[in-house]
C-alpha angles and dihedrals in degrees: 000000000000087000092054101047137006097241111027116192129201094212127003117202093341129308111292135175091253088066089076118078119161121243132191095308121095094231100117087133090063094044091050087055092049090049090053089047091062089063091068113054095191092054092043093055091049089059097032104036119216125252101045120132146152090239118036113054091351113172102162093261135092131190134215134181118233127179115231123180098322104332138074114240123204103222118197121196134175118236099249106123131188112257140177124198090353095305132103109268097208133026115355140169123253082230097071097213098054119097112170094103094048091050092047089052088051092051090051090049089052092054090050097044103255145353091267090061089065094064110116125000149127123286089227089068092060091041092056095044090054096045112018084233129136126249130226122195130217124196103218091204087066104026123174112254093247098045094126090055089048090054093047091049092047093051091046091052095049095252116154118241132197135170140186145179112244117234123228096203141006089262089065094059107125091347111157117232126224090268094046102260116140119231121223088015129123120240126184121227106226105172149355130204136176113220137180108249120178092339096311135095110252126190117223130186129198121216138176132215108214089218085077088229142050103077136186111275099193130093115333092014119140109301096001120151094249092074091066091067091063126086109272094241093052091043090053091049096049107029117105110204104174127087090240100131093261122114145153127237134172116269089237091057089045091058091046097048105035126059106192137039124186123193121192109206116205087212115016094245110157101258089215092058118099095217131068108239134194111227128207113231134201127181128200131185118214143166139218110213126183111255097007114045107003101091102150125225131313090283086077103057094169092064107017092095094062092067116108112278128208126193123221121189110201107197114155123053123226120271097227099065096159102039088112092036117282101330123177114268110273144158118246119216138156125217121202121185115193127183115219135232096351093138092051090052094049090097087064091056096263124130138173114312120223103256141177142140144230130214122215130189111232103229115116113175093262091047087217093145102047114113093005117128124228099009113157105206115230133224094270092062093055093045090053100040131058120217117263092212139353142184111285090245145349105250139167095242125119091248137027116192133176134176118227139183115200135164117264112280146096117300137182121216115205113192115194147159115250094247127039123252095034107136126214149124122248144177122220117204121196117195114187127183093215132025112301129177115227132183135180113233146258090031098173122116125231106284145161108236098199135010124242121248116238122203122214119232092260091055095053115107116257092231090056090050090054091048090050092052091053093048099041100047126209097327090057091223132104119227127204094264092045090051091050091051093047095048095045092049091051095044091049089063091059098077091177093067122089106219144145091207130256115297124223089249092055092050091048088054090052093049091048090051095050100032104106098170095048098235094124093245137089122246125200098279093042092049091046091056092049092045093053092047094052090049089051091048090051093054091048090047092052092047092056096039087094098172093042091237093139092252136071126235118249086235090063094047093091091057093042091052091049088052088053090052104264126119109186137185121247096258095053090045090054091050092052091051091050092049103041109023122095120235089267089057093250127127120218118217094255091051090049092052092046090050091053093045089053090050092048089053090051094051097046 
C-alpha cells in the first residue's frame, strides 16, 4: 500500500459498503457478502478485528477471522497486494487510500488456496464464512406471501441478504439488461422501507452492485420521477444520488427482475416467527469414500445404504403450536449439509459435488432398531421405508439446508452425493428448537461378534489326517512355500473365482497367524484351523458374490465381514477398501482371505 499512496489507511471513517468495488476477479458473490457485513458492526469486527493500522504498531501483517466448517480460523496475511499499472487489480475502495477490503479478500483467498479459487460462487458461502450462520434460499418466481415481512425481519435482526438473476446460458453471464441489471451477478440487499406513494402503501427495497457502478434505471432509481411524490424530508433521507452501485427499486419490480434471494441467519430462527428463539446446535464431520461410504442418492438402492448415517432423537415439541393456526404438535429443526474444501481443490480439477440428504423415521414393524445405539441401517430398511423428509433438491452448491417440522421420534439422516463413488468430506449441522439427541453412526467399535471353534488332534477327521500327510510330506509340517502351492492348486480348480493367486507374503501372514509353537510351519491342528476358516470364507464369498462374477463388490464387504464375525467402524472399513479392493471396486477371493487374515491378526 505504501507504494500506491503516500498515507495508506486500514479503515477510513468506519467500514462501509462503498469501500468495496470489484476488480478483475469474478468474486462478486464474496464482495456482496462483505458489503452486507458492513451493515452489522458487531459481525464486521469479529471478521475484521479492531486496532489494526498502517501507523501504530504496524508490522506489515494484518489478521482476520474466518469461519470454516465449524471453527473460527485466525488468518494472517502480509500487505503485498496484486496490482496492474499502479492500481489494485482486485477489490479496492472508492476511497483510494483505504485497504481493509483488499486485505480481507486476500485473507479469504489464502483460506481457499489462491485468488483464482474465488472466481464464481454463491453469496451464501461468504455470508456463512463471515458469521458461522446458516443460509435459507427463496425462489423469487414462487415467493412466500409474506416475503417482504421476512426481509424486513431479517434486516432488523442483522441477517445478511443477497440476490441474483439466474442465467439461462453462458452468454448471459454478467450481461446487462435493458434497465441496467446484471445477470448471473451477486447483489447485496442493504435496506427495505414501506412508503406512502400517491395515497397507497408501497414497498421499496435497496440493493447494491459490488462493482460500485451500473445501477438500475427503472422506477425508484437514482433521480427517477417517482421520488418527487414523496415528502421532501423522507425523500432526502432515502434518496441515493451518487453512482456508487446502490439503488432503490419497488418490491414488485424486485420480484419481477430477480430470481433468487438468500438470507443468512445468524441463528436459524424462523424469520416468519414472531419470537426470538435460542436454537440448540450440533455439528458432525463425515466423509464419502469410493467403495465404502459414497453410495449416491435413493436412485441407487444397491448402494444408498452405505452412506454415512446420523441419528436424531426429537423429544420435545415446539412451544408455538398454533402460530400457523392449530398445527399438530411437532419438533422444528433445520439440517444444513456442507461439503468441505471444494474451492481449495479446484486447482486439482475438482468442483462442487451435487449433494442432498434424506430423513427416515426409525420404526420397522419389529421395532428392533429403536433406542439402539450405533445401528447402521441396511439396504432392506431403505427398500421397505420411504423418507419422511428430504432436502428440497440435490444441487452443486457448497451447502444445502432445509427446515423441517416432524413429530417426536427417532430419525436417521442420510447425507449423500447424487451419484455413487463421488468422494468428499462434509459437515452436517443440526439446529433444533428444543432439546434433541443426536449421534453419529455407526457408533460401534471394532469387534469380533463370535469366537472360532478349535478342534483338538483327536477330534480331527481321519480323512483329513490322511490328506494332511500327503500334503505335508515326511516332516508332517507345512511351510510357507508348501502352503502357497497347496492353496493356488486348490483355487485353480474353482474356475468361478476371480483371483491372481495367493502371494508368498499372504501365505506367510497365514502361517504366522496359525503357528502356535513358533517354528514357522503349520502342524496338523494349525492347518486344520486354517483349512476350515478358508472353507468358511469361501462360502461367505460365494454368498455375497451376487452377480456370480467371481468377485464381491466393495459395497458388500461390510456385510460379508459381519457374516465372518467382524463389526468394524467406518474408518477401518475405508482403510480395508483402499488396501484390498481393485480399481473397479471389486475384491478377488485371495484379497478377501488376506483381508480376513489381517483382521484376525488384529483381534488376537
